[in-house]
N, C-alpha and C positions, 0 to 999 in steps of 0.2 A: 609485494604481498604484505606490507606492514599494516595496511588497512584490514586485511583478513585476520591477522594476529590480534589486532586491537578489538575486532568484533568478537572473536572467540573469548578473549579475556573479559570483556565487559559483560557478555552473556553469562559467563561463569560466575562472576561476582554479584550480578544484579539480583539473583535469586536469594543470595545469602544476606543482603543488606536490606533491612526493613526500617524506613524512616518513622518518625513519630506519627501516630494515627491521624492527628489533626492536619498533617501536611500531605496525606495520601488519600486518594479517592479511587474507586473502582468504576469501570464503565463496561457496559454490555453492548455489543454492536452486531445486530443482524444486517445482512447486506445482500443485495440482489444485483447481478450483472447479466445483461443481455447483449450478445455480440452477433451482429448481422454481417456476413461476408458479402460485399457488393461486387468485388472483382478479385483477381488474384492478389493484388497488392493493396486493396482498399477495403476497410470495414468500418462499420458504425458501432458505437457502444452506448448503452444506456445503463447508468449505475445509480441505484437507489440505496442509501445508507441511513440508518437510524441509530442514534447512540443514546443510551440511558445512563445518566449519572446517578450512581447508587446513593450518593450523599445528599444531593439536592432533589432527586426524583424528577429531574427535567429531561425531556426528550429533545434531541436536536436532529433535524432532517437535512440530508444532503442529496441533491438531485442533479446528476451530471449527464452531459451529452458530449461524446468525443467522436472525432474522425481520425482513424489510424492509417498510416502508410508504412510499407515495409519493403526491404530488399528481398531478393530470392532466398529460399531456405538453404542454409549451409551447415546447420548444426543438428545434433540429436537425431540420428537415424536409428537409435536403439530402442526407443519407446514410442511407437507409432500410435498406441491406443489413446493418447491424450488428445482431447478434442480441440485444444487451442493450437492452431497451426502457427500462430505468431511466435510461439516459444521456440521454434526452430530457426527464426530469422536472426541474422547477425545485427542488423540495425533497424530500428523502428522509430517513427516519429508520430506525434499526436498533438492535435489542437482541440480545445474543448471549452465548455462553459459549465460552471457549477453554481447552483443556487442553494443557499443554506438558509434555514429558518428554524426558529423554535417551534416545536410541535405543540407544546402546552400553551404558549403565547406566541403566535406567529410574528408579531412585530418586535419581540424582545431582542433578537440577535440576527436579523435578516442580513443577507449580503449577496453580492454578485461577484463572481471570480472568473477571470479569464485564465486559461491554462495552456502552456506550451511545454512539451516534453520531447526529449530524445533519449532512447535507451539502446545501449550496446550490450552484446552478449559474447562471452569468450569461453570456448571449450578448453579445459585444462585436464591434466592427467587424472586417472581413476574416475572418469565420467562425471567430474564436477563441472558445473557451469557457473561462471561469475557474471552477474548482471549489474551494470552501472546505469542508473537512471538519473538524469538531470532534468529538473522541473522548475519552471518559472511561473509564478502566480501574480496576477494583477488584480488587487483586492479593493472592492468597493463595499465596505462594511458599514452598516448603519451605526452612527455615533462615532466613527473614526474617520480621519482624513485618508485620502487615497494612499495606499502603500503597496509595496511589492515584497515578495518572499521567494528566496531561492532554496530549493531542497535537493540534496544529493543522497541517493539511497544505493548502498552497496550490498548486494544480495548474493548468497551462496546457495546453490541448488544441487541436489543429487537424485537422479532417478533410480528407483528400486523396483525390481520385478521379481516376484516369487510365484511361479506358476501362473495362475490367472489374475493374481492380485498385483496391482501396480500403484505406486504412489510417488510423490516428490516431496520429501522433507526440505525445508529451507530455513535460513536464518538471515537477518539483515540488520544493518546499522544505517540509520537515516539522520542526517544533520540538516538544520534549517538556518538560513541567514535571514533575519527579519529586519527590514529597513526602519521599522518603528523604533527599534532599540539600537540599531547599528551593531548587533552582536549575533553570534552563532547561538541560537536558542529557539526551540528546545532540541533535545536529542532523543531518538527512539531506538530501542533494540527489540527485535521480534524473533519468535520461533513459530513455525507453522508447518502444516502438511497439506498438500493438494492430493485429492483422491478422485480419479475419474470414476463416475458411477454408470455412465452409458456413453455411446458415441457422441452425445450432444450435451453432457452434463458433467460438471466437476464441482466437488465440495472442497472448500478451503477453510480449515480450522486454524486459528492463530491466537497467540498471546503477544501483547505489546507492552513494553515498559517505557514510559515517557518521563523524562526529567527536564524541567525548564525553570530557569531562575526568574522568569517574568510570568510564568503560568500560575493560574489559581485553580486548584492547588498545584504546588510545584512538582508533585510526583503523582503519576497516574498509572494504574494497572488496567489494561484493556483486554477483555476476552470477547472474541468475535468469531463469527462464521459467515462465509460468503457462498452463495449458491450461484454458480456460473452456468449460463445456458448459451450454447453455440449453434447458430443456424447458417 
């Protein structure tokens, strides 16, 4: 559980530490996810994400397509109102493709990225769920040689139900290993909450703090929301 203690500690101090203004930027991210259940253990996903850098006023678009596979549900029988049935699965895998481009200037930062993911979930006492996601990226970015990136995200979730209201607050710590630099960079900490709005809709509101020694700027505050639709 040392990773869990590290996550709680870093989230606690990240809000109190404010770097120099010139080294910090803010970003706003609206996001849409569409999930199509094809069979009991297979589904397709379409994810569209736009990010607005408040300092440069540049918009970046990310358009992804995934195929998910999952084992039988073994977790979370206490909050059935959530439309995402995959959150009950112990082990899920995903393969996908992501296209990224600048929306102000489509040729400025375009790229093609292949993605492979494996995610495991563990039920622990007091109805907490630990989610460990391992992700590999194969990156063909304009102006860069081919490179790969490994990402590990450790997430803590807790379902809450008060009468008719249900939600799932969460926090996570995500670390990246970038082969361009041969180092673990950047690092992300996040807080968020998922709120089911209907049998087929979930809103996800989140804040992410990113710190990276090779990022420009090195510190980034991200405020976003995701609208998830399940069919």
